[in-house]
Wavefront OBJ file of the C-alpha trace (Angstrom):
o trace
v 0.000 0.000 0.000
v 1.324 3.405 -0.984
v 0.844 6.051 1.737
v -0.428 9.495 0.756
v 2.022 12.206 -0.230
v 1.225 14.243 2.884
v 1.346 12.658 6.321
v -1.930 14.251 7.394
v -3.745 13.198 4.242
v -4.653 16.735 3.251
v -3.350 19.061 0.519
v -1.023 21.874 1.482
v -3.136 24.979 1.077
v -1.060 28.111 1.385
v -2.725 31.318 2.397
v -2.093 34.290 0.112
v 0.506 36.657 1.479
v -0.955 40.081 2.271
v 0.344 42.917 0.113
v 2.660 45.236 1.977
v 1.510 48.767 2.465
v -2.214 48.175 1.820
v -4.753 49.417 4.372
v -8.323 48.287 4.953
v -10.969 50.248 3.083
v -11.844 53.464 4.829
v -8.697 53.575 6.943
v -6.833 56.887 6.940
v -3.220 57.113 5.870
v -2.319 58.258 9.368
v -3.681 55.040 10.872
v -1.231 52.288 11.715
v -2.065 48.701 10.754
v -0.492 46.330 13.253
v 0.375 43.075 11.501
v 3.645 41.892 13.051
v 2.464 41.338 16.605
v 3.628 38.092 18.199
v 1.425 36.183 20.635
v 2.592 36.356 24.210
v 3.439 33.703 26.759
v 0.693 34.670 29.212
v -2.647 36.342 28.602
v -3.391 37.205 32.211
v -1.380 38.594 35.094
v -1.940 38.839 38.834
v -2.324 42.178 40.597
v 1.093 41.801 42.258
v 2.769 41.046 38.946
v 0.972 43.985 37.365
v 2.321 46.377 39.974
v 5.826 44.982 39.500
v 5.662 45.084 35.720
v 4.330 48.633 35.334
v 6.670 51.418 36.391
v 6.269 55.171 36.677
v 7.506 57.504 34.002
v 10.630 58.174 36.036
v 11.220 54.669 37.460
v 13.182 51.694 36.248
v 12.280 49.590 33.230
v 12.134 50.203 29.479
v 10.043 52.887 27.809
v 6.826 51.407 26.443
v 7.304 52.748 22.915
v 10.759 51.174 22.802
v 9.344 47.809 23.900
v 6.712 47.998 21.159
v 9.340 48.847 18.568
v 11.554 45.928 19.647
v 8.568 43.575 19.354
v 8.159 44.564 15.702
v 4.784 46.222 16.191
v 5.779 49.592 14.770
v 8.587 52.107 14.726
v 9.168 54.051 17.940
v 7.468 57.147 16.511
v 4.508 55.075 15.310
v 4.350 53.393 18.735
v 3.983 56.843 20.314
v 1.052 57.479 17.960
v -0.526 54.173 19.052
v -0.254 55.298 22.680
v -1.737 58.719 21.899
v -4.663 56.984 20.160
v -5.360 54.835 23.264
v -4.674 51.622 21.350
v -2.123 50.248 23.827
v -3.008 48.392 27.023
v -0.591 47.442 29.806
v -1.729 45.019 32.498
v -5.383 45.693 31.747
v -5.114 49.502 31.695
v -5.253 51.710 28.583
v -2.130 53.875 28.333
v -2.358 57.402 26.912
v 0.650 59.066 28.575
v 4.052 58.954 26.900
v 7.115 57.835 28.833
v 5.708 54.904 30.801
v 8.357 52.340 31.662
v 7.601 48.612 31.869
v 9.412 45.369 32.598
v 9.323 43.432 29.280
v 9.713 40.094 31.083
v 6.549 40.487 33.162
v 4.310 43.143 31.606
v 1.146 42.081 29.772
v 0.937 44.351 26.726
v -1.814 44.453 24.109
v -2.234 46.554 20.977
v -5.779 46.737 19.610
v -6.603 43.826 21.896
v -3.847 41.590 20.504
v -1.398 40.302 23.099
v 2.216 41.139 22.189
v 5.068 38.783 22.995
v 7.970 40.895 24.172
v 10.059 38.191 25.879
v 12.415 36.802 23.241
v 13.752 34.170 25.649
v 10.734 31.935 24.968
v 11.454 29.229 22.387
v 8.932 27.081 20.464
v 9.839 24.255 18.066
v 8.247 21.403 16.125
v 10.248 18.177 15.904
v 9.447 15.236 13.638
v 10.471 12.509 16.078
v 11.838 9.469 14.240
v 10.794 5.941 15.086
v 12.995 4.331 17.750
v 13.788 7.609 19.517
v 12.785 8.057 23.172
v 10.728 11.133 24.111
v 13.251 12.227 26.723
v 16.025 14.799 26.833
v 18.470 12.169 28.149
v 18.388 8.393 28.607
v 20.051 6.373 31.394
v 20.268 3.328 29.096
v 22.037 5.342 26.398
v 19.198 4.817 23.919
v 18.606 7.406 21.165
v 16.478 10.253 22.547
v 15.108 13.680 21.650
v 17.958 15.309 23.569
v 20.410 13.878 21.022
v 18.598 15.664 18.191
v 18.405 19.057 19.916
v 21.747 18.699 21.692
v 23.244 21.819 20.114
v 20.395 23.986 21.402
v 20.727 22.514 24.887
v 24.486 23.067 24.809
v 23.836 26.685 23.856
v 21.930 27.161 27.101
v 18.374 26.899 25.757
v 16.496 24.814 28.330
v 13.990 22.958 26.157
v 11.580 20.226 27.154
v 9.018 18.183 25.230
v 5.265 18.772 25.482
v 3.826 15.354 26.237
v 5.330 12.151 24.883
v 5.365 9.811 21.924
v 6.382 6.227 22.654
v 9.564 5.018 20.981
v 7.701 3.194 18.188
v 5.502 6.187 17.373
v 6.770 8.850 14.983
v 5.800 12.398 14.239
v 5.021 15.795 15.681
v 6.480 16.639 19.076
v 6.444 20.185 20.460
v 9.539 21.481 22.275
v 9.586 24.673 24.335
v 10.839 26.375 27.477
v 7.392 27.916 28.090
v 6.170 25.898 31.059
v 2.743 27.525 31.274
v 1.864 26.775 27.653
v 3.201 23.220 27.938
v 1.159 22.490 31.054
v -2.047 23.778 29.503
v -1.540 21.864 26.254
v -1.168 18.642 28.245
v -4.045 19.302 30.647
v -7.155 17.301 29.656
v -9.558 20.140 30.524
v -8.454 22.115 27.433
v -9.173 19.162 25.111
v -6.430 20.002 22.617
v -6.826 17.608 19.681
v -4.078 15.425 18.222
v -4.251 13.755 14.805
v -2.590 10.448 13.920
v -2.122 8.391 10.762
v -2.130 4.679 11.599
v -1.168 1.838 9.284
v -3.103 -1.186 10.568
v -3.388 -4.878 9.758
v -6.638 -5.648 7.945
v -8.762 -3.910 5.330
v -10.936 -1.521 7.348
v -14.347 -0.159 6.405
v -16.990 2.147 7.860
v -17.577 -0.286 10.734
v -14.169 0.656 12.148
v -14.978 4.381 11.890
v -18.239 3.806 13.752
v -16.528 1.739 16.450
v -13.828 4.385 17.031
v -16.193 7.363 17.175
v -18.856 5.552 19.210
v -16.244 4.414 21.698
v -15.396 1.277 23.617
v -14.463 0.117 27.086
v -10.738 -0.347 27.685
v -9.030 -1.702 30.782
v -8.743 1.827 32.232
v -12.182 3.085 31.210
v -14.271 4.225 28.279
v -12.502 5.891 25.333
v -13.390 7.120 21.869
v -12.026 9.126 18.970
v -13.345 12.569 18.064
v -12.945 11.749 14.385
v -11.878 8.764 12.274
v -11.511 8.250 8.534
v -10.316 5.425 6.281
v -7.703 6.935 3.950
v -6.829 3.735 2.089
v -7.379 -0.020 2.325
v -5.453 -2.412 0.080
v -3.809 -5.835 0.155
v -4.605 -6.626 3.775
v -3.633 -3.252 5.248
v -5.347 0.078 5.891
v -4.330 3.670 6.490
v -6.598 5.244 9.109
v -6.793 8.849 10.321
v -7.637 9.155 14.025
v -8.240 12.467 15.819
v -8.784 12.662 19.567
v -8.010 14.747 22.636
v -7.348 11.780 24.918
v -3.952 11.720 26.596
v -3.850 8.222 28.028
v -0.848 6.014 27.301
v -0.949 4.229 23.906
v -4.589 5.264 23.521
v -4.636 5.140 19.694
v -2.927 1.760 19.547
v -5.246 0.344 22.197
v -8.408 1.614 20.512
v -7.444 0.149 17.164
v -6.359 -3.164 18.675
v -9.637 -3.431 20.599
v -11.478 -2.820 17.311
v -9.570 -5.687 15.698
v -7.013 -3.703 13.690
v -3.569 -3.839 15.368
v -1.232 -0.962 14.513
v 1.863 -1.583 12.381
v 2.962 2.042 12.126
v 1.754 5.198 13.888
v 2.562 8.833 13.028
v 1.274 11.935 14.817
v 0.714 14.536 12.120
v -1.023 17.404 13.902
v -1.579 19.076 17.291
v -4.518 21.485 17.149
v -3.649 23.564 14.042
v 0.104 22.848 14.033
v 0.864 20.375 11.242
v 3.860 18.210 10.464
v 3.412 18.641 6.717
v 6.449 17.608 4.686
v 8.899 17.896 7.591
v 11.322 14.960 7.372
v 12.088 12.620 10.326
v 14.620 14.236 12.660
v 14.002 17.740 11.289
v 13.195 20.593 13.664
v 11.678 24.008 12.902
v 10.427 27.006 14.849
v 6.696 27.610 15.198
v 5.513 30.584 13.203
v 3.490 33.380 14.799
v 0.173 32.113 13.450
v 0.725 28.629 14.889
v 1.795 29.971 18.251
v -1.144 32.361 18.413
v -3.502 29.476 17.655
v -2.079 27.346 20.470
v -2.394 30.192 22.971
v -5.997 30.736 21.952
v -6.774 27.025 22.318
v -5.669 27.035 25.961
v -7.028 30.458 26.917
v -3.733 32.313 27.171
l 1 2 3 4 5 6 7 8 9 10 11 12 13 14 15 16 17 18 19 20 21 22 23 24 25 26 27 28 29 30 31 32 33 34 35 36 37 38 39 40 41 42 43 44 45 46 47 48 49 50 51 52 53 54 55 56 57 58 59 60 61 62 63 64 65 66 67 68 69 70 71 72 73 74 75 76 77 78 79 80 81 82 83 84 85 86 87 88 89 90 91 92 93 94 95 96 97 98 99 100 101 102 103 104 105 106 107 108 109 110 111 112 113 114 115 116 117 118 119 120 121 122 123 124 125 126 127 128 129 130 131 132 133 134 135 136 137 138 139 140 141 142 143 144 145 146 147 148 149 150 151 152 153 154 155 156 157 158 159 160 161 162 163 164 165 166 167 168 169 170 171 172 173 174 175 176 177 178 179 180 181 182 183 184 185 186 187 188 189 190 191 192 193 194 195 196 197 198 199 200 201 202 203 204 205 206 207 208 209 210 211 212 213 214 215 216 217 218 219 220 221 222 223 224 225 226 227 228 229 230 231 232 233 234 235 236 237 238 239 240 241 242 243 244 245 246 247 248 249 250 251 252 253 254 255 256 257 258 259 260 261 262 263 264 265 266 267 268 269 270 271 272 273 274 275 276 277 278 279 280 281 282 283 284 285 286 287 288 289 290 291 292 293 294 295 296 297 298 299 300 301 302
């Protein structure tokens, strides 16, 4: 059986790139269109953190317009215009006075309601974990592990850790970050972040398998079901099955398919929420783009 060209079974649809310099209809030339804002690590801040992050005009910290310029929102002069127009919010308060100083590491800054990431120390990567590699940063038994692949980044002082796990025999998308809050929320079952897998199974599956997976079944540790299932191909005694679910229990996809009578021969995770593996080759690592990161933050309420 020949697997599909894309691991997630879907065509690669690229969004058209917006033309530089164009403004929405009716917008004045003096208006500033914010398009380079990066999503931030946290969407909320405690009162104590807010007091620490926001400084007086004569206190310590970095001038707000300078922070906005560094974040790529606008030039410093344009940032001052944003402040004058009451489009900038710091720790829940609209700012209209020039010269405010903030702590970029702790301040919660929004422009037109969009949270701005101003802490460049946060790192976010997508790894295509190869088969046979342990989902650990080091291994006491000296087995191949994720830490071997990202060793250069670790050696450079970037403290990365994996978001969740893939067992050694499972391939595919694994998120790596040093953002503990995002990682914890992505793994917490209450947020129901979906994961998509492509499973090569023994047996030629039909709609009965789809019904069984989406209806659910009792496993040894309780009831479980898939949010979505689809037969991609079935030929010569094997099938390629797409399974989407938000369950986080150990080996849940393998156990569901085995219980349904279709043991897994190969399993690849192709997607977490809207972040896709695409054509990324095994062992390759790339940084999340702003759109992907913004989507993950939205999914977990950050």
